[in-house]
C-alpha positions in Angstrom: 45.7 -63.3 -9.0 48.7 -62.2 -11.1 52.2 -62.2 -9.6 55.5 -60.4 -10.4 58.9 -60.6 -8.9 60.2 -57.7 -6.7 63.8 -57.1 -5.8 65.8 -54.5 -3.9 68.7 -52.5 -5.5 71.0 -55.6 -5.1 68.6 -58.0 -6.8 66.9 -59.4 -3.7 64.0 -61.1 -5.4 60.7 -62.0 -3.8 57.3 -62.8 -5.2 54.7 -60.1 -4.7 51.2 -59.5 -5.8 50.3 -56.8 -8.3 47.8 -55.5 -5.7 49.3 -53.5 -2.9 50.2 -56.2 -0.3 49.5 -59.8 0.3 47.5 -61.0 3.3 50.6 -61.3 5.5 51.6 -57.8 4.7 55.1 -59.0 3.8 55.3 -58.1 0.2 54.9 -54.6 -1.3 53.8 -53.8 -4.8 54.9 -50.8 -6.8 58.5 -50.9 -5.6 59.6 -52.5 -8.9 58.0 -49.5 -10.7 59.8 -47.1 -8.3 63.1 -48.8 -9.0 62.4 -48.6 -12.7 62.0 -44.8 -12.4 65.3 -44.7 -10.5 67.3 -46.8 -12.9 65.9 -45.1 -16.0 66.9 -41.7 -14.5 70.4 -42.9 -13.9 70.7 -44.4 -17.4 69.4 -41.1 -19.0 71.7 -39.0 -16.9 74.8 -41.1 -17.6 74.0 -41.2 -21.3 74.0 -37.4 -21.5 73.5 -35.3 -18.4 71.5 -32.7 -20.3 68.8 -35.3 -20.8 68.0 -35.3 -17.0 70.1 -32.9 -15.0 69.3 -34.6 -11.6 69.1 -38.1 -12.9 72.0 -39.2 -10.7 69.7 -39.1 -7.7 68.3 -42.4 -8.8 71.1 -44.0 -6.8 69.7 -42.3 -3.7 66.3 -43.7 -4.5 67.9 -47.2 -4.6 69.6 -46.6 -1.2 66.2 -45.9 0.5 64.5 -48.9 -1.2 67.4 -51.2 -0.3 67.2 -50.3 3.4 63.5 -50.8 3.4 63.2 -54.1 1.4 66.3 -55.8 2.9 64.9 -55.1 6.4 61.4 -56.3 5.4 62.9 -59.5 4.0 64.2 -60.5 7.4 62.2 -58.7 10.0 59.4 -61.3 10.2 61.6 -64.3 10.4 62.5 -66.1 13.7 66.1 -66.7 14.7 67.6 -68.3 17.8 71.1 -66.8 17.7 73.1 -64.0 16.2 75.1 -66.5 14.2 72.0 -67.7 12.5 71.0 -64.1 11.7 74.4 -63.4 10.2 74.6 -66.5 8.1 71.1 -66.2 6.8 71.6 -62.6 5.9 75.0 -62.9 4.2 74.0 -66.1 2.4 71.1 -64.2 0.8 73.2 -61.1 0.1 75.9 -63.0 -1.6 73.4 -65.0 -3.6 71.7 -61.9 -4.8 74.6 -59.5 -5.4 77.7 -61.5 -6.4 76.9 -63.7 -9.4 75.9 -60.8 -11.7 78.5 -58.5 -10.3 81.4 -61.0 -10.8 80.4 -61.7 -14.4 80.1 -58.0 -15.2 83.4 -57.1 -13.6 85.3 -59.9 -15.4 83.8 -59.1 -18.8 84.3 -55.4 -18.3 87.9 -56.1 -17.2 88.7 -58.0 -20.3 87.0 -55.4 -22.5 89.0 -52.6 -20.8 92.3 -54.4 -21.2 91.5 -54.9 -24.9 90.2 -51.5 -25.9 91.3 -48.9 -23.4 94.8 -47.3 -23.7 96.9 -47.0 -20.6 96.9 -43.3 -19.8 96.3 -40.8 -17.0 92.6 -40.8 -18.0 92.5 -44.6 -17.4 95.0 -44.8 -14.6 92.6 -45.7 -11.8 90.6 -48.3 -13.8 92.4 -51.5 -12.8 92.5 -50.7 -9.1 88.8 -49.7 -9.1 88.0 -53.0 -10.8 89.9 -55.0 -8.1 88.4 -53.1 -5.2 84.9 -53.5 -6.7 85.0 -57.2 -6.2 85.2 -56.6 -2.4 82.7 -53.7 -2.1 85.5 -51.1 -1.6 85.5 -49.2 -4.9 83.9 -46.2 -3.3 86.9 -45.9 -1.0 89.3 -46.3 -3.9 87.4 -43.6 -5.9 87.3 -41.3 -2.9 91.1 -41.5 -2.8 91.9 -41.2 -6.5 88.9 -39.7 -8.4 88.6 -36.0 -9.3 85.0 -36.3 -8.3 81.9 -38.2 -9.3 81.3 -35.7 -12.1 85.0 -35.5 -13.2 86.7 -36.9 -16.3 88.5 -39.9 -14.8 85.1 -41.1 -13.4 83.5 -40.7 -16.8 86.1 -42.9 -18.4 86.3 -45.6 -15.7 84.1 -48.6 -16.6 83.9 -49.6 -12.9 83.1 -46.2 -11.3 79.4 -47.0 -10.9 80.2 -49.8 -8.4 80.8 -47.1 -5.8 77.1 -47.3 -4.8 77.3 -51.1 -4.3 80.3 -50.4 -2.1 78.2 -48.1 0.1 75.5 -50.7 0.3 77.9 -53.6 1.1 79.5 -51.5 3.9 76.0 -50.8 5.2 75.5 -54.6 5.3 78.5 -54.8 7.7 76.4 -52.8 10.2 73.0 -54.1 9.4 73.1 -57.6 11.0 73.9 -56.0 14.4 70.9 -53.7 14.2 68.5 -56.2 12.8 69.9 -59.0 15.0 69.3 -56.9 18.2 65.7 -56.2 17.0 64.9 -59.8 16.3 66.7 -61.5 19.2 65.7 -58.9 21.9 62.2 -57.7 20.9 61.8 -56.1 24.3 64.5 -53.6 23.3 63.2 -52.9 19.8 62.4 -49.3 20.7 66.0 -48.8 21.8 67.2 -50.4 18.5 65.0 -48.0 16.5 66.4 -45.0 18.5 69.9 -46.2 17.9 69.3 -46.5 14.1 67.7 -43.0 14.2 70.7 -41.5 16.0 73.1 -43.2 13.6 71.2 -41.8 10.7 71.1 -38.3 12.1 74.8 -38.4 12.8 75.3 -39.5 9.2 73.2 -36.7 7.9 75.2 -34.3 10.1 78.4 -35.7 8.6 77.1 -35.2 5.2 76.2 -31.6 5.9 79.7 -30.8 7.3 81.7 -32.7 4.6 79.8 -31.7 1.5 81.4 -28.3 1.7 84.8 -29.3 3.2 85.5 -32.6 1.5 82.9 -33.2 -1.3 84.6 -36.3 -2.7 84.6 -38.1 0.6 81.1 -37.0 1.3 79.8 -38.3 -2.0 81.5 -41.7 -2.0 81.7 -42.8 1.6 79.3 -44.6 3.9 79.6 -42.1 6.9 77.8 -39.5 4.9 75.5 -41.9 3.1 74.3 -44.2 5.9 71.3 -42.0 6.6 69.8 -42.8 3.2 69.8 -46.5 3.8 69.0 -45.9 7.4 65.7 -44.2 6.5 64.6 -47.3 4.6 65.7 -49.4 7.6 63.7 -47.2 10.0 60.6 -47.3 7.8 60.6 -51.1 7.9 61.3 -51.3 11.6 58.4 -48.9 12.4 55.9 -50.1 9.8 53.8 -51.7 12.5 53.1 -48.2 13.8 52.6 -46.0 10.8 51.0 -48.5 8.3 47.7 -48.8 10.2 47.4 -45.1 10.5 48.0 -44.6 6.8 45.4 -47.3 6.1 42.9 -45.4 8.3 43.7 -42.1 6.6 41.6 -43.0 3.5 42.1 -43.2 -0.2 41.7 -39.4 -0.9 44.5 -38.5 1.6 46.8 -41.2 0.3 46.2 -40.1 -3.3 47.0 -36.5 -2.6 50.1 -37.5 -0.5 51.3 -40.0 -3.2 51.0 -37.4 -6.0 52.9 -34.8 -3.9 55.7 -37.3 -3.2 55.8 -38.3 -6.9 56.0 -34.6 -7.9 58.8 -34.1 -5.4 60.7 -37.1 -6.9 60.3 -35.8 -10.4 61.5 -32.3 -9.2 64.6 -34.0 -7.8 65.3 -35.7 -11.1 65.1 -32.4 -13.0 66.6 -29.8 -10.6 69.0 -31.4 -8.2 72.3 -29.5 -7.9 75.4 -31.6 -8.2 77.6 -28.9 -6.7 75.8 -29.2 -3.3 75.4 -33.0 -3.1 74.7 -35.1 -1.1 73.8 -32.3 1.3 71.3 -30.7 1.0 70.1 -31.9 -2.4 69.9 -35.6 -1.5 67.2 -34.8 1.0 64.3 -34.2 -1.5 64.7 -37.5 -3.4 65.2 -39.5 -0.2 62.2 -37.9 1.4 60.1 -38.5 -1.7 61.2 -42.1 -1.9 60.4 -42.7 1.8 57.0 -41.1 1.3 56.2 -43.2 -1.8 57.2 -46.4 0.0 54.8 -45.6 2.8 51.9 -44.8 0.4 52.4 -48.0 -1.8 52.7 -50.1 1.3 49.2 -49.5 2.4 46.2 -51.7 1.6 44.5 -49.0 -0.5 44.9 -49.1 -4.2 46.0 -45.5 -4.8 46.7 -43.6 -8.0 50.5 -43.8 -7.4 50.3 -47.6 -6.6 48.5 -48.1 -9.9 51.1 -46.1 -11.8 54.1 -47.9 -10.2 52.5 -51.3 -10.7 52.2 -51.0 -14.5 53.6 -54.2 -16.1 56.3 -52.5 -18.3 57.6 -50.6 -15.2 57.6 -53.8 -13.2 59.6 -55.6 -15.8 62.2 -52.8 -15.9 62.2 -52.9 -12.1 63.1 -56.6 -12.3 66.0 -55.8 -14.6 67.1 -52.8 -12.7 70.1 -54.4 -10.9 71.4 -55.8 -14.2 70.6 -52.5 -16.0 72.6 -50.6 -13.4 75.5 -53.0 -13.6 75.8 -53.0 -17.4 74.8 -49.6 -18.6 78.0 -47.9 -17.3 80.6 -50.2 -18.8 78.7 -50.1 -22.1 78.7 -46.3 -22.1 82.4 -46.0 -21.0 83.7 -48.5 -23.6 81.8 -46.7 -26.3 83.3 -43.3 -25.1 86.7 -44.9 -25.5 86.0 -46.4 -29.0 83.2 -45.3 -31.3 82.2 -42.3 -29.2 78.9 -41.6 -27.5 77.9 -38.2 -28.9 75.6 -39.0 -31.8 72.0 -40.1 -31.6 72.8 -43.4 -33.3 75.6 -44.1 -30.8 73.3 -43.3 -27.9 70.6 -45.6 -29.2 73.1 -48.3 -29.8 74.3 -47.9 -26.2 70.8 -48.2 -24.9 70.2 -51.3 -27.0 73.4 -53.0 -25.9 72.6 -52.1 -22.2 69.2 -53.7 -22.4 70.5 -56.8 -24.2 73.3 -57.3 -21.7 71.0 -56.7 -18.7 68.4 -59.1 -20.0 71.0 -61.8 -20.6 72.5 -61.2 -17.2 69.1 -61.5 -15.5 67.9 -64.7 -17.2 71.3 -66.4 -17.7 73.1 -65.4 -14.5 70.9 -64.0 -11.8 67.8 -66.3 -12.0 69.6 -69.6 -12.6 72.0 -69.2 -9.6 69.4 -67.6 -7.4 67.0 -70.5 -7.8 69.6 -73.3 -8.1 68.5 -76.3 -6.2 72.1 -77.3 -5.6 73.0 -73.9 -4.0 69.8 -73.8 -2.0 70.6 -77.3 -0.6 73.9 -76.1 0.8 74.3 -75.0 4.4 74.3 -71.2 4.7 77.9 -71.2 5.9 78.9 -73.1 2.8 77.1 -70.6 0.6 79.0 -67.8 2.2 82.3 -69.6 1.9 81.6 -70.5 -1.7 81.0 -66.9 -2.7 84.0 -65.7 -0.8 86.1 -68.1 -2.7 84.5 -67.2 -6.0 85.0 -63.5 -5.4 88.7 -63.8 -4.4 89.3 -66.1 -7.4 87.6 -63.7 -9.8 89.4 -60.7 -8.4 92.8 -62.5 -8.8 91.9 -63.3 -12.4 91.0 -59.7 -13.2 94.2 -58.5 -11.5 96.3 -61.0 -13.3 94.8 -60.0 -16.7 95.5 -56.3 -16.1 99.1 -57.1 -15.3 99.4 -58.7 -18.8 97.7 -55.7 -20.4 100.7 -54.6 -22.5 100.8 -58.1 -24.0 97.1 -58.8 -24.7 95.7 -55.3 -25.3 94.5 -54.5 -28.9 95.7 -50.9 -28.5 99.0 -49.9 -30.1 99.6 -47.6 -27.2 100.1 -50.6 -24.8 102.7 -52.6 -26.7 104.4 -50.0 -29.0 107.3 -48.5 -27.0 107.2 -45.3 -29.0 104.1 -44.2 -27.0 105.3 -44.4 -23.4 107.2 -41.5 -21.9 108.0 -43.4 -18.7 111.7 -43.7 -17.9 113.2 -47.0 -19.0 114.0 -49.5 -16.2 117.5 -49.3 -14.7 118.4 -46.3 -16.9 119.7 -43.3 -15.0 118.1 -42.0 -11.7 114.8 -40.2 -12.0 112.9 -39.5 -8.8 109.3 -38.5 -8.8 108.7 -36.5 -5.6 105.3 -36.6 -3.9 104.0 -33.8 -1.7 105.6 -35.2 1.5 109.0 -35.6 -0.2 108.8 -32.1 -1.6 108.3 -30.7 1.9 111.2 -32.8 3.2 114.9 -31.8 3.2 116.0 -35.5 3.4 118.8 -36.4 0.8 117.7 -37.9 -2.5 117.7 -41.7 -2.8 120.6 -41.5 -5.3 123.2 -38.9 -6.0 126.3 -38.3 -8.1 129.8 -38.4 -6.7 130.3 -34.9 -8.2 127.3 -33.6 -6.3 125.6 -32.5 -9.6 121.8 -32.7 -9.8 118.9 -31.7 -12.0 115.7 -30.4 -10.4 112.6 -30.4 -12.6 109.5 -28.5 -11.5 106.2 -28.2 -13.3 102.8 -29.7 -13.9 102.2 -33.0 -15.7 104.4 -31.8 -18.6 107.4 -32.1 -16.3 106.7 -35.8 -16.0 106.2 -36.1 -19.7 110.0 -35.5 -20.1 110.8 -38.5 -17.8 112.2 -40.7 -20.6 114.4 -38.0 -22.0 115.6 -37.0 -18.5 116.4 -40.7 -17.7 118.8 -40.7 -20.7 120.3 -37.4 -19.6 120.8 -38.7 -16.0 122.4 -41.9 -17.4 124.8 -40.1 -19.7 125.7 -37.3 -17.4 125.8 -39.3 -14.1 123.4 -36.8 -12.6 120.2 -37.7 -10.6 117.0 -36.0 -11.7 114.2 -35.1 -9.3 110.9 -34.2 -10.8 108.5 -32.0 -8.7 105.2 -32.4 -10.4 101.5 -32.1 -9.6 99.1 -32.8 -12.4 97.0 -29.7 -13.2 99.3 -27.4 -11.1 101.4 -25.3 -13.4 104.6 -24.0 -11.7 105.6 -20.5 -12.5 103.2 -20.3 -15.4 103.7 -16.6 -15.9 99.9 -16.4 -16.2 98.7 -16.8 -12.6 100.6 -16.3 -9.3 100.8 -19.4 -7.3 99.0 -18.0 -4.3 95.8 -17.5 -6.4 95.6 -21.1 -7.6 93.4 -23.7 -5.9 94.6 -24.7 -2.5 96.3 -27.9 -3.6 98.3 -26.2 -6.3 99.2 -23.2 -4.1 100.6 -25.6 -1.4 102.5 -27.5 -4.1 103.9 -24.3 -5.6 105.1 -22.9 -2.3 106.6 -26.2 -1.1 108.4 -26.7 -4.4 109.8 -23.1 -4.4 111.2 -23.5 -1.0 112.7 -26.9 -1.8 114.3 -25.7 -5.0 116.0 -22.8 -3.2 117.2 -25.1 -0.4 118.8 -27.5 -2.8 120.1 -25.1 -5.5 123.8 -24.5 -5.8 126.5 -24.2 -8.5 126.2 -27.9 -9.4 122.5 -27.8 -9.9 120.4 -27.4 -13.1 116.8 -26.4 -12.7 114.4 -27.2 -15.5 111.0 -25.5 -15.5 108.6 -27.2 -18.0 104.9 -26.3 -17.8 102.1 -25.7 -20.3 102.1 -21.9 -20.3 99.5 -21.5 -23.1 95.9 -22.7 -23.4 95.5 -26.3 -24.5 93.1 -26.9 -27.4 91.5 -30.0 -25.9 91.8 -32.2 -22.9 92.3 -36.0 -23.1 88.6 -36.5 -22.6 87.5 -34.0 -25.2 86.7 -30.9 -23.1 88.1 -27.4 -23.1 90.0 -25.6 -20.4 88.8 -22.2 -19.3 91.1 -19.7 -21.0 93.5 -17.9 -18.7 95.0 -14.4 -19.2 98.0 -14.5 -21.4 100.3 -12.9 -18.8 99.9 -11.7 -15.2 102.3 -9.0 -14.0 102.3 -10.5 -10.5 103.0 -14.0 -11.9 105.9 -12.6 -14.0 107.4 -10.8 -11.0 107.0 -14.0 -8.9 108.8 -16.1 -11.6 111.6 -13.5 -12.1 112.2 -13.4 -8.3 112.6 -17.2 -8.1 114.8 -17.4 -11.2 117.1 -14.6 -9.9 117.4 -16.4 -6.6 118.3 -19.6 -8.3 120.8 -17.9 -10.5 122.4 -16.1 -7.6 123.0 -19.5 -6.0 125.0 -20.5 -9.1 122.3 -22.7 -10.7 121.6 -23.0 -14.4 117.9 -22.4 -15.1 116.2 -23.8 -18.2 112.9 -22.2 -19.2 110.9 -24.4 -21.6 109.3 -22.5 -24.4 105.7 -23.4 -25.0 105.3 -26.6 -27.0 102.8 -27.4 -29.7 99.2 -28.1 -28.9 96.7 -30.2 -30.9 92.9 -30.6 -31.2 92.9 -34.4 -31.1 94.8 -36.7 -28.7 96.8 -39.2 -30.7 96.5 -42.0 -28.1 92.7 -42.0 -28.4 92.8 -42.1 -32.2 95.5 -44.6 -33.3 93.6 -47.9 -33.3 91.2 -49.4 -35.8 88.4 -49.3 -33.2 88.8 -45.7 -32.1 90.1 -43.7 -35.0 86.6 -42.7 -36.1 85.8 -41.3 -32.6 84.4 -37.7 -32.9 87.3 -36.5 -30.8 89.6 -37.4 -33.7 87.9 -35.2 -36.3 90.1 -32.1 -35.9 93.3 -34.0 -36.6 96.9 -33.8 -35.5 98.3 -30.8 -37.3 98.7 -27.3 -35.9 99.5 -24.3 -38.1 102.9 -22.9 -37.1 101.7 -19.4 -37.7 98.8 -19.8 -35.3 101.0 -21.6 -32.8 103.6 -18.8 -32.9 100.9 -16.2 -32.4 99.5 -18.2 -29.4 102.8 -18.4 -27.6 104.4 -15.1 -28.7 103.9 -13.2 -25.4 105.1 -16.0 -23.2 108.1 -16.7 -25.4 109.2 -13.0 -25.4 109.1 -13.0 -21.6 111.2 -16.2 -21.4 113.7 -14.7 -23.8 113.9 -11.5 -21.7 114.7 -13.6 -18.7 117.5 -15.4 -20.5 118.9 -12.1 -21.8 118.8 -10.2 -18.4 119.5 -12.9 -15.8 122.7 -14.8 -15.7 122.7 -18.6 -16.3 119.2 -18.6 -17.7 118.5 -20.5 -20.9 115.3 -20.6 -23.0 114.9 -24.0 -24.7 112.5 -24.2 -27.7 111.4 -27.6 -29.1 109.6 -26.0 -32.1 112.6 -26.0 -34.5 113.0 -29.7 -33.9 109.4 -30.9 -33.9 107.8 -28.5 -36.5 108.3 -27.8 -40.2 108.4 -24.3 -41.6 104.6 -24.3 -42.0 103.1 -26.6 -39.4 103.6 -28.8 -36.3 102.4 -32.4 -36.4 101.8 -34.9 -33.6 103.3 -37.6 -35.8 106.6 -38.1 -37.6 107.0 -41.0 -40.0 104.0 -42.7 -38.5 105.4 -42.5 -35.0 103.8 -40.3 -32.3 105.7 -37.2 -31.2 102.9 -36.5 -28.7 100.9 -38.8 -26.6 97.9 -36.5 -26.3 97.1 -33.0 -27.3 100.1 -31.5 -25.6 102.2 -34.1 -23.7 105.2 -35.7 -25.4 105.3 -39.3 -26.3 108.2 -41.7 -25.7 109.3 -41.2 -29.3 109.1 -37.4 -28.9 111.4 -37.8 -25.9 113.9 -39.8 -28.0 113.8 -37.2 -30.8 114.4 -34.3 -28.4 117.1 -35.8 -26.2 120.1 -35.2 -28.4 119.0 -31.7 -29.1 118.4 -31.0 -25.4 121.8 -32.5 -24.4 123.7 -30.6 -27.2 122.1 -27.2 -26.5 122.5 -27.5 -22.7 126.2 -28.4 -23.0 126.7 -25.6 -25.4 125.0 -23.2 -23.0 127.2 -24.5 -20.1 130.3 -23.9 -22.2 129.2 -20.4 -23.1 128.9 -19.3 -19.4 131.9 -21.2 -18.0 134.8 -18.8 -17.0 137.3 -20.7 -19.2 134.9 -20.7 -22.1 134.4 -24.5 -22.1 
């Protein structure tokens, strides 16, 4: 009889018969085909979400299968101690998971270092890679990602390892459950009830947190345990339900199998990412559990025949490697050639299958069936892979620390790109939310008591290099209150109507500015107050109203209060915006990316029209409120007819609307000169 290999989501390979089960009932057929459906759905969704809107639920299918297969792989074995259970389990897990994962993470780390610019969009990559070695990337992503469907996740080559993190954290709990069932068979019913209660608590956690904290709910084990737990429960209770299904007959099983298969397909097509994992993870999980029960029976059903097709079984064998490799291939192509055209997408699929096949035959199988490794004591296997994991993580970390020296991107080693403040130049403080709410004194201050307070969105931080020079020359500490994506006094939306995070930031910043403002304080208010043309990742922002009367009144009230305290207030006039982000288009390997097609020049006439209303308002503030200055970079950065993101081959802007380091250097003498002139013009003695 023909044989094929079967493996769980982490590559736990076993020999199974193409028929439903072998005489011992240990091995189940059709699971490779089910895993093939799952991995193909994920690959299609990640390639372009419109191809399969619910394809991301393939990961949930993997979770259920893993819980089921991992339990089946150990439930019929005999152990005499808990230590033996733990060593056996972890030796197998390390052997199945780590070789291919370590190789992928190292290669993806080196490719990321070489080809990905160091920017906000890639800011979380190096830490995600490091945590992925230890099964903790899901925790890191929950703390730093916008969400699973957000831009920083799409451009993070290691983001897909979150699901392995969930599984590996499940494996911390699993030995206790399975060990109790194996070592104390008289209490197996209590073990089953305990696993059921844990799964129900996890489902309840998912239900509560999906609405309140969707990022935590998506990435973390407390709201995902129930999916693996269902697979675990199916395996633990198979001695009860499998005979009943066998007695039900072929017709019943055919109807049931088709219904579950239809439900799974429905999930792939219609699952709603805005309400996930609860309740939309329930249909694919239930469908997978039902299909596992159907294909585990001795009857050769229609669904079993479909899922046992040879080409599906082969893809199932590759599914772990396919899952590992498809995402870094996709992300690196997004950063370089692009992934929008059909030819690019076909190339990505080809590279994915080539990498996965090489990984399976050159990494997974040789190590899994190595006679040397199998001859080692299980404790030695665990120790060996712990050492290999720590060493590989250290190598990846060390390579990332050398990125500016070994990267192929000009943005990493050309100082004209970075707008970060130079080391040991001036005193620039970046205040986080807790520090903004604090009235503690700044870490550094001038003997004269002078200070500059800068409040805005990410565009405030983009002036850090210029402000460091100003701080150094004027002996004046600069504190930057900034929250990316949260415009401060934008004149377009009142702060209270922004999302909660931004509203809290705005109110805390307003109070802190008023508490610190005095006659020796300069307050600088830079924010993007017009629509950007394109984000770093190529998307568009939803256009906002040009001006809101409530927002204007809010800004006027704050500026008047600051002025009444004797502070100078600088309003930044809207800066140029561009269609293409220079940092993504300045290397030989990315300049033909589709995001670069619109170029780096903006018509001055169009730009002036776009910002006219905001500029008029700022000028009205400066003409009607004392000590208010409107500072405009356009005369410095633009010609009579256009504004360019480059000057003499050097970048004035890093992306479509944030200044580069060189742009900071160009603007600094102008900023310093105009501010000093303004101070002289309002001083009582005229100087």
